[in-house]
TIMI-18604 format. One record per residue: x, y, z of N, C-alpha, C, O in turn; residue number from 0; residue in three letters. Coordinates in Angstrom, 1 decimal. Layout:
   n_c1   n_c2   n_c3  ca_c1  ca_c2  ca_c3   c_c1   c_c2   c_c3   o_c1   o_c2   o_c3   n res
      X      Y      Z      X      Y      Z      X      Y      Z      X      Y      Z NUM Ala
...
END
This chain:
   n_c1   n_c2   n_c3  ca_c1  ca_c2  ca_c3   c_c1   c_c2   c_c3   o_c1   o_c2   o_c3   n res
  -20.7    1.3   -4.8  -19.3    2.1   -5.0  -19.2    3.0   -6.3  -19.3    2.7   -7.5   0 Met
  -18.8    4.3   -5.7  -18.9    5.4   -6.7  -17.7    5.5   -7.5  -16.8    4.7   -7.2   1 Thr
  -17.7    6.5   -8.7  -16.5    6.8   -9.4  -15.4    7.5   -8.3  -14.3    7.0   -8.3   2 Ile
  -15.7    8.2   -7.5  -14.8    8.6   -6.8  -14.1    8.0   -5.8  -13.0    8.3   -5.5   3 Glu
  -14.9    7.0   -5.2  -14.2    6.1   -4.2  -13.1    5.2   -4.9  -12.0    4.9   -4.4   4 Ser
  -13.6    4.8   -6.2  -12.0    4.2   -7.0  -11.2    5.4   -7.4  -10.1    5.5   -6.9   5 Ile
  -11.6    6.1   -8.1  -10.3    7.3   -8.0   -9.6    7.4   -7.1   -8.4    7.5   -7.2   6 Leu
  -10.2    7.4   -5.8   -9.6    7.8   -4.3   -8.9    6.8   -4.2   -7.7    7.0   -3.9   7 Gly
   -9.2    5.4   -4.3   -8.4    4.1   -3.8   -7.2    4.2   -4.9   -6.1    3.9   -4.3   8 Ala
   -7.1    4.6   -6.3   -6.0    4.6   -7.0   -5.3    5.4   -6.6   -4.4    5.0   -5.9   9 Ile
   -5.5    6.3   -6.8   -4.8    7.7   -5.9   -3.8    7.4   -4.6   -2.6    7.7   -4.6  10 Val
   -4.5    6.8   -3.2   -4.2    6.6   -2.3   -3.2    5.3   -2.5   -2.1    5.5   -2.1  11 Ile
   -3.5    4.2   -3.1   -2.9    3.2   -3.8   -1.4    3.6   -4.5   -0.3    3.1   -4.1  12 Gly
   -1.6    4.3   -5.2   -0.8    5.0   -5.4    0.8    5.6   -4.6    1.9    5.0   -4.6  13 Ala
    0.4    6.7   -4.0    1.0    7.0   -2.9    1.6    5.8   -2.0    2.8    5.7   -1.8  14 Val
    0.7    4.9   -1.4    1.2    3.9   -0.4    2.3    3.3   -0.8    3.3    3.0   -0.2  15 Ile
    2.1    2.9   -2.3    2.7    1.9   -3.1    4.2    2.8   -3.1    5.3    2.5   -2.6  16 Gly
    3.9    4.0   -3.8    5.4    4.6   -4.3    6.0    4.9   -2.6    7.2    5.0   -2.6  17 Ala
    5.6    5.0   -1.9    6.2    5.4   -0.5    6.9    3.8   -0.2    8.1    3.5    0.1  18 Ile
    5.8    2.9   -0.4    6.5    1.5    0.1    7.7    1.2   -0.8    8.8    0.6   -0.5  19 Gly
    7.5    1.5   -1.8    8.8    0.9   -2.8   10.0    1.9   -2.5   11.1    1.4   -2.3  20 Arg
    9.9    3.2   -2.4   10.9    4.3   -1.7   11.5    3.6   -0.4   12.7    3.3   -0.3  21 Leu
   10.8    3.4    0.3   11.9    2.9    1.6   11.9    1.5    1.6   11.8    0.9    2.7  22 Leu
   12.0    0.9    0.7   12.5   -0.5    0.6   13.5   -0.3    0.0   13.6    0.6   -0.9  23 Leu
   15.0   -1.1    0.6   16.2   -0.9    0.0   16.6   -1.5   -1.6   16.0   -2.6   -1.8  24 Pro
   17.2   -1.3   -2.6   17.6   -1.6   -3.7   16.6   -1.1   -4.6   15.7   -0.3   -4.4  25 Gly
   17.0   -2.1   -5.9   16.2   -1.7   -6.8   15.1   -2.6   -6.8   15.4   -3.7   -6.5  26 Arg
   13.7   -2.3   -7.2   12.6   -3.0   -7.4   12.3   -3.3   -8.8   11.9   -2.3   -9.4  27 Gln
   12.5   -4.6   -9.6   12.1   -5.0  -10.7   10.8   -4.7  -11.2   10.4   -5.4  -12.2  28 Ala
    9.7   -3.7  -10.7    8.2   -3.9  -10.8    8.0   -2.6  -11.3    8.7   -1.6  -11.0  29 Ile
    6.9   -2.7  -12.5    6.1   -1.9  -13.0    5.2   -0.7  -12.0    4.9   -0.9  -10.8  30 Gly
    4.9    0.5  -12.8    4.0    1.4  -11.9    2.7    1.1  -11.7    2.2    1.8  -10.9  31 Trp
    2.2    0.3  -12.1    0.8   -0.3  -12.6    0.8   -1.5  -11.0    0.1   -1.4  -10.0  32 Ile
    1.8   -2.4  -11.3    2.1   -3.3  -10.3    2.1   -2.6   -8.5    1.6   -3.0   -7.5  33 Leu
    2.9   -1.6   -8.7    3.3   -0.6   -7.7    2.2   -0.1   -7.1    2.1    0.0   -5.9  34 Thr
    1.1    0.3   -8.0   -0.4    0.9   -7.3   -1.2   -0.1   -7.1   -2.0    0.2   -6.2  35 Ile
   -1.3   -1.2   -7.7   -2.0   -2.4   -6.9   -1.5   -3.0   -5.7   -2.1   -3.4   -4.7  36 Val
   -0.5   -2.8   -5.9    0.3   -3.1   -4.0   -0.3   -2.6   -3.2   -0.9   -3.0   -2.3  37 Val
    0.0   -1.4   -3.5   -0.5    0.0   -2.7   -2.2    0.1   -2.3   -2.8    0.5   -1.3  38 Gly
   -2.7   -0.3   -3.2   -4.2   -0.5   -3.0   -4.0   -1.4   -1.9   -4.0   -1.0   -0.8  39 Ile
   -3.8   -3.0   -2.1   -4.3   -4.2   -1.6   -3.3   -3.8   -0.1   -3.6   -4.5    0.9  40 Val
   -2.4   -2.8    0.1   -1.4   -2.6    1.4   -2.9   -1.6    2.1   -3.6   -1.6    3.1  41 Ala
   -2.9   -1.1    1.4   -4.3    0.2    1.9   -5.6   -0.5    2.9   -6.0   -0.3    4.0  42 Ala
   -5.8   -1.4    1.9   -7.3   -1.9    2.0   -6.8   -2.9    3.4   -7.3   -2.6    4.5  43 Leu
   -6.0   -4.0    3.3   -5.2   -4.8    4.4   -5.1   -3.2    5.6   -6.0   -3.1    6.5  44 Ile
   -4.4   -2.6    5.6   -3.8   -1.7    6.4   -5.1   -1.2    7.4   -5.2   -1.2    8.7  45 Gly
   -6.0   -0.7    6.2   -7.3    0.1    7.0   -8.0   -1.4    8.0   -8.3   -1.3    9.2  46 Thr
   -8.2   -2.5    7.4   -9.2   -3.7    7.8   -8.2   -3.9    9.1   -8.9   -3.9   10.1  47 Ala
   -6.9   -3.9    9.4   -6.4   -4.3   10.4   -6.2   -3.3   11.8   -5.9   -3.6   12.9  48 Ile
   -6.4   -1.9   11.0   -6.5   -0.9   12.3   -8.0   -1.0   12.7   -8.2   -0.9   13.9  49 Ala
   -9.0   -1.2   11.9  -10.6   -1.3   12.1  -10.6   -2.3   13.4  -11.3   -2.1   14.3  50 Gln
   -9.8   -3.3   13.3  -10.0   -4.8   14.1   -9.3   -4.5   15.3   -9.7   -4.9   16.4  51 Val
   -8.0   -3.5   15.1   -7.5   -3.1   16.6   -7.9   -1.7   17.1   -7.2   -1.0   17.9  52 Leu
   -9.1   -1.5   16.5   -9.7   -0.3   17.3   -9.0    1.0   17.2   -9.2    1.9   18.0  53 Gly
   -8.3    1.1   16.2   -7.5    2.7   16.2   -8.8    3.2   15.7   -9.6    2.7   14.8  54 Val
   -8.9    4.7   16.5   -9.7    5.7   16.1   -9.5    6.3   14.8   -8.4    6.6   14.3  55 Ala
  -11.1    6.6   14.2  -10.5    7.7   13.3  -10.9    8.6   13.5  -12.0    9.0   13.9  56 Thr
  -10.0    9.3   13.2  -10.0   10.9   13.4  -10.5   12.0   12.0  -10.8   11.5   11.0  57 Thr
  -10.4   13.5   12.3  -11.1   14.0   11.5   -9.9   14.2   10.3  -10.0   14.2    9.1  58 Asn
   -8.5   14.4   11.3   -7.2   14.4   10.5   -6.7   12.8   10.2   -7.3   11.8   10.2  59 Gly
   -5.2   13.1    9.8   -4.7   12.0    9.1   -4.7   10.9   10.5   -4.6   11.1   11.8  60 Ile
   -4.8    9.9    9.9   -5.0    8.7   11.0   -3.3    8.0   11.0   -3.0    7.2   10.0  61 Asp
   -2.3    8.2   11.8   -1.1    8.0   11.8   -1.0    6.7   11.5   -0.8    6.2   10.4  62 Trp
   -1.3    6.1   12.8   -1.1    4.5   13.1   -1.6    3.8   12.0   -1.0    2.7   11.6  63 Ile
   -2.7    4.1   11.3   -3.4    3.4   10.0   -2.2    3.7    9.0   -1.7    2.6    8.5  64 Glu
   -1.7    4.9    8.6   -1.0    5.2    7.9    0.3    4.5    7.6    0.8    4.1    6.5  65 Leu
    0.8    4.3    8.8    2.1    3.5    9.3    1.8    1.8    9.0    2.7    1.2    8.5  66 Val
    0.8    1.4    9.4    0.3    0.0    8.9    0.4   -0.1    7.1    1.0   -1.0    6.5  67 Met
   -0.3    0.9    6.8   -0.3    0.5    5.3    0.8    0.6    4.7    1.0   -0.3    3.8  68 Gln
    1.8    1.6    5.0    3.3    1.5    4.2    4.0    0.5    4.6    4.8    0.0    3.9  69 Val
    3.8    0.0    6.0    4.6   -1.5    6.4    4.3   -2.4    5.5    5.1   -3.1    4.9  70 Val
    2.5   -2.5    5.4    2.2   -3.3    4.4    2.8   -3.2    3.0    3.2   -4.2    2.4  71 Leu
    2.7   -2.5    2.7    3.0   -1.7    1.1    4.7   -2.3    0.7    4.9   -2.9   -0.3  72 Ala
    5.7   -2.0    1.7    6.8   -2.4    1.9    7.0   -3.8    1.8    7.8   -4.2    0.9  73 Val
    6.5   -4.7    2.6    6.2   -6.1    2.6    5.9   -6.6    1.1    6.6   -7.4    0.5  74 Ile
    4.5   -6.0    0.6    4.1   -6.2   -0.4    4.8   -5.9   -1.7    4.6   -6.7   -2.6  75 Gly
    5.6   -5.0   -1.8    6.4   -4.6   -3.0    7.6   -5.7   -2.9    7.9   -6.3   -3.9  76 Val
    8.1   -6.0   -2.0    9.1   -7.0   -1.5    8.8   -8.1   -1.9    9.6   -8.7   -2.5  77 Gly
    7.8   -8.4   -1.7    7.3   -9.9   -2.3    7.4  -10.0   -3.4    8.3  -10.8   -3.9  78 Leu
    6.4   -9.1   -4.2    6.2   -9.0   -5.8    7.6   -9.0   -6.6    7.8   -9.7   -7.5  79 Val
    8.6   -8.0   -6.0    9.5   -7.9   -6.8   10.5   -9.1   -6.7   11.3   -9.2   -7.7  80 Ala
   10.7   -9.9   -5.6   11.2  -11.1   -5.1   10.4  -12.3   -6.5   11.0  -13.0   -7.4  81 Gly
    9.0  -12.2   -6.1    8.5  -13.4   -7.1    8.5  -13.2   -8.4    8.5  -14.1   -9.3  82 Leu
    8.6  -11.7   -8.7    9.1  -11.5  -10.1   10.4  -12.2  -10.7   10.5  -13.0  -11.7  83 Lys
   11.3  -11.6   -9.9   12.9  -12.1   -9.9   13.1  -13.2  -10.3   13.6  -13.5  -11.4  84 Arg
   12.6  -14.6   -9.2   12.5  -15.7   -9.0   11.9  -15.8  -10.7   12.8  -16.1  -11.4  85 Ser
   11.1  -15.8  -11.2   10.4  -16.4  -12.4   11.5  -15.8  -13.6   11.2  -16.2  -14.7  86 Arg
   12.4  -15.0  -13.5   13.2  -14.6  -14.5   14.6  -15.3  -14.4   15.5  -15.0  -15.3  87 Val
END
């Protein structure tokens, strides 16, 4: 694992997490670090699911994989926000 792959995962996780958070209605009481972590996890799981389903990897943007990642980020942000809200 190189520093570039780690930084790439953080950047992609931040984007996926932010998109997921923007698409989720209402206010989420989670911080930006937790949003990035949820985005990274959603991106990794979405990529794994896409590979299992046989979604072809293309030279451009893999739209089906991206949609899976964003949907998982919305679910993840909702779950984390709900868990955090129930603790308070």
